[in-house]
C-alpha positions as CSV (number, residue, x, y, z in Angstrom):
1,X,0.0,0.0,0.0
2,X,1.3,3.5,-0.8
3,X,1.9,5.8,2.1
4,X,-0.8,8.3,1.0
5,X,-3.4,5.5,0.9
6,X,-2.4,4.2,4.3
7,X,-2.6,7.8,5.7
8,X,-6.1,8.2,4.4
9,X,-7.2,4.8,5.8
10,X,-5.6,5.6,9.2
11,X,-7.2,9.0,9.4
12,X,-10.5,7.5,8.5
13,X,-10.1,4.9,11.3
14,X,-9.1,7.7,13.7
15,X,-12.2,9.7,12.8
16,X,-14.4,6.7,13.3
17,X,-13.6,6.7,17.0
18,X,-16.0,8.5,19.4
19,X,-15.0,12.1,19.7
20,X,-14.0,11.7,23.4
21,X,-11.4,9.1,22.4
22,X,-9.6,11.3,20.0
23,X,-9.0,14.6,21.8
24,X,-5.4,14.4,23.1
25,X,-1.9,13.7,21.9
26,X,-1.7,10.9,24.4
27,X,-4.8,9.3,22.8
28,X,-3.3,9.8,19.3
29,X,0.0,8.1,20.5
30,X,-2.0,5.1,21.9
31,X,-4.0,4.7,18.7
32,X,-0.8,4.9,16.6
33,X,0.8,2.2,18.7
34,X,-2.3,0.0,18.3
35,X,-2.6,0.5,14.5
36,X,1.0,0.6,13.4
37,X,1.1,-3.1,12.4
38,X,-2.3,-3.1,10.7
39,X,-1.2,-1.0,7.7
40,X,2.0,-1.8,5.8
41,X,2.9,1.2,3.6
42,X,5.6,2.1,1.2
43,X,7.2,5.5,0.9
44,X,8.7,8.0,3.2
45,X,12.2,7.5,4.7
46,X,13.6,4.1,4.4
47,X,14.5,4.0,8.2
48,X,11.3,5.7,9.3
49,X,9.4,4.2,12.2
50,X,5.7,3.5,11.3
51,X,4.6,4.4,14.8
52,X,6.3,7.8,14.6
53,X,4.9,8.5,11.1
54,X,1.4,7.6,12.1
55,X,1.6,9.5,15.4
56,X,2.7,12.6,13.4
57,X,-0.2,12.3,11.1
58,X,-2.6,12.0,14.0
59,X,-1.1,15.0,15.8
60,X,-1.4,17.0,12.7
61,X,-5.1,15.9,12.4
62,X,-5.6,17.0,16.0
63,X,-4.1,20.4,15.3
64,X,-6.3,20.8,12.2
65,X,-9.5,19.8,14.0
66,X,-8.7,22.2,16.9
67,X,-8.3,25.0,14.4
68,X,-4.7,25.6,15.2
69,X,-3.8,26.0,11.5
């Protein structure tokens, strides 16, 4: 799976959680840890950690949904 496809799927899964379960960076980190092995994606840095990549996507999503950008 391409990285962009995985990102879309992961964000969709994140948004499907109840709102109270996707409010904090800690919740995003926990979700990233739980889902990191579900999606195998290509792209990005060769040595990148899927957990860190996913956590970054979710943190960005939190910032966007909070209106910080």
